[in-house]
N, C-alpha and C positions, 0 to 999 in steps of 0.2 A: 111340439115338444118344448118344454120350458127353456128359457134362456139359461145357459150354463156358463157362469163366469166367476168361479172361485179363484182365490190366490193359488197359483199352480206350482210354485217352486220355492225351496229354501234358499236364501241368499248364500252365496259361496263362502263368505267370510265366517259364517256360523260354524263351519266344520274344518277350517284351515289350521286348527290347533293353536292359534294365537289368541285365545280367549280365556276369560275366567267366568265362573258361574257363582251366583249368590242366590240361596234359597230365600224366596220372599214369603211363602206361606203354603198352607195346605188348601188345595182346591177341591178335592173330592176323595172320599174313601169308599171302597167297594169291598166285595167278598174276597178278592184275591190280591188287590193292589191298591195303592194310593197315588193320587196325582197331585204334584206340587207345582206351584208357580216358581219359575226360575228366571232371574235376569242374567243374560249373557252379555258380556262386554268385551270389546276388543282390547288388547293390552295397552293400546295408546289412548283408550278412553273415547275415541272418536265415534264409535258405533255401539249401539246397545239394542237388545231385543228381548222381549218378554216371551218365554217359551213355557211349554208344559212338559214336565218330566214324570212319566209313569213308572213307578217302582213296584215290582212284585215282592210281596212278603215272602221270606224263606218259609219252607214247609215245616222245618223242625229247628227250633232255637231254644237256648237255655233261658231260664227265667231272667227277665230284665234286659235281654239282648235286643228285643224288638224296639224298646224305647231308646236304647243306645244307638240303634241304627236309624232312628228318626221316625219310626212307625207308631201309629196311634192304637192299633189293635191287631189281633192275630188273623191269619188267613182262615177263611171258612169254606171256600168253594173247593170241593174235591171231586165233583162228578166229571172227570176228565174223559172217560172211556168213550162215551157217545160221540164226542166231538173229534176224537183222534182216530176213529175207525177208518180204515182204508189207507192209513199212513204207515209206512214201513219204518223199521229201525235200521240204522247203519250197521250195528253190531248185534248178533244174536244174544250175546250176554246181557245187553241192555233190555231186550225184549223179555228175557227170562226174569231179570230183576224187577221190571215193571209188573209182570204177572204176579210175582211174589210180594209186591209192595214193600220190598226191602228198602233200606236207607239209600242205597245206590239207585234203586228204581225211582224213589221219590225225587231224588236229585235230577235224574234224567227227565222226568215229567216236568219238573219246574223249569228246566232249561228249554225244553221243547215249547212250553207254554209261552215264554217270553219271545223266543225266536219266531214262533208261529204268528204272534200278533204283529210283529214287525213285518214279516213277509206279507201278511194279509193287508196291512196298511199300505205297503209299497205297491202291491198289485192293484188295490182299489184306487189309489192316487193315480197310477199310470193309466187306469181305465177311464179316468175323467170323473170319478165319483167325488162329490163334495165331502172331503175328509180333511182333517188337519194335515198339512204337508209333513212328511217324515223328515226329520233332521238327522238323527243318528241312532243307532242301536247302542244302548248302554249295557253294562254287565248285568244289571238287575232289572232291565226294562227297556224303555225307549224314550227319546226326546222328540217332540213334535211341535208343530205350530200351536200357539196359544190362541184360542178363540175367545175374544172378549175385548174390553176397552180398559186401558190402564192395566191394573192388575185384578180387575173384576171380571170373572168369567161369564161367558154367555149363558143365558138360562136354558135349562132343558125344556124341550117342547111341552112336557107335562105341566110345567109351571109358568111358561111364557104366556103373557096376556095378549093373545092374537085376536084380531077382528075376524069376522066371517070371511072377508075377502082374503085376509092373510092365511087363514086356515086352508082355504082352497088352494092357494099358491103353495103352501107347505106340503099338502098332500101330493100335488102334481110333482113337486121337486123330489120328494121321498120316493115315489113310485118310479120316477125317471132314474134315480140313482140305483134303486133295486134292479131295474132293467139293465143298467150298465154292469152291475155286479154279476147278474145272471149270465149276460153275454160273455163275461170274463170267466164264467164257470165257478164263481165264488158266492157263497151264501153267508150272510152275516150271522145267522143262527141264534141271535139274541136281540132282534130288532124290536124296539118298543119306543114309546114317547120318552122313556127315560134315557135312551141311548141316541137321541137326536137333539142337537142344539139348534137354537134359533138366533142367528147373528147376521146383522146387516142385510135383513130382508130375505134371508134364505135358510133352508134347513141343511144341517151338517150332520153326517153320520159319524158316530164315534164308537169306541170300545169294540175291538175286533178279536179278542182272544179266543172266542168260541167259533170263529169263522171256519167253514168247512168247504171242501171241494164238492161242487154239485154232482160230479160224475163218480168220483172214486169213493166218496163216503156213502155207505148204504142208506143212511138216513137223510141224504142231502135234499131230496124232494120234499120229504115231510117237514124238515126244518125250514125250507123256503116257504112252504105253505103256511106254516105257523107264523113266520115273519110277516107275511102279507096280510093274513087274516087278523093278526094282532093289531097291525097298523090301521087297517081299514075299519076294524071295529071301534078303535079309539076315535077316529075322525067321524064315523057315522054317529056315535053317541053325542057328538058336538054339532050335529046338523049338516055335516058335509056328506054328500052322497058318495058312497064307496062300497061296491060289491066285492068282497074279498075273493070269492070263488071266481068271479069274472076276471078280476085283476090277476089272479094266479094263472088262469088259463091263457090270458094275453101274454104274460111273461114267458110261459113255456113256448107259445107259438112264435114269439119273437126270437127266443134263444135257439130253438131247434128247427 
């Protein structure tokens, strides 16, 4: 099994309340959220850290409001149902509102989406997966470890210039982390070289809003299969031997 030694915890001072944040710039924009680089400093100025803050765009806003809130474009991802199957609602009125796609229902889904990613990130981190360490849940998203040097983010696997040896290492690390997730009963559900970063000689999994429970979600096994075959296919096209079906079978044998 590959050596596993990512940074494992957020320094306590980051969440003690005695800090200020300054937005440094936009790191990434996606279908439902944008990730910003934030510099957090202690009030006495003695400590500083560069963090990543992921902010989910509101589902329904007035003209010009997105720009006023600091976003660059509107939210485009709406295929929520497949990923939230098997999850219950605390109140029946919320379930009815979601089914009707009312304004209240859309707000419920938006809140669940942000809370769900936070919970998935915390679970993955606790399971020993190489993910950015969770710092805190924000009202519109989450704050987590920034992966990069200075304020320059680590490259996605799809654009990182890796040698053949590094590609083999990256594949072993990704499959090891997927195995950790599977044993935890969690499926990333959107895993690809676009959702893996390469930083300090290892692969880091990011972007967990679509994560599902392997057992309670009816499509859990299918989504896990898709994750594994997508990753293996990408590495195989770059000359690294990876049989997606065999890797999927090995994951299930290990987990169950």
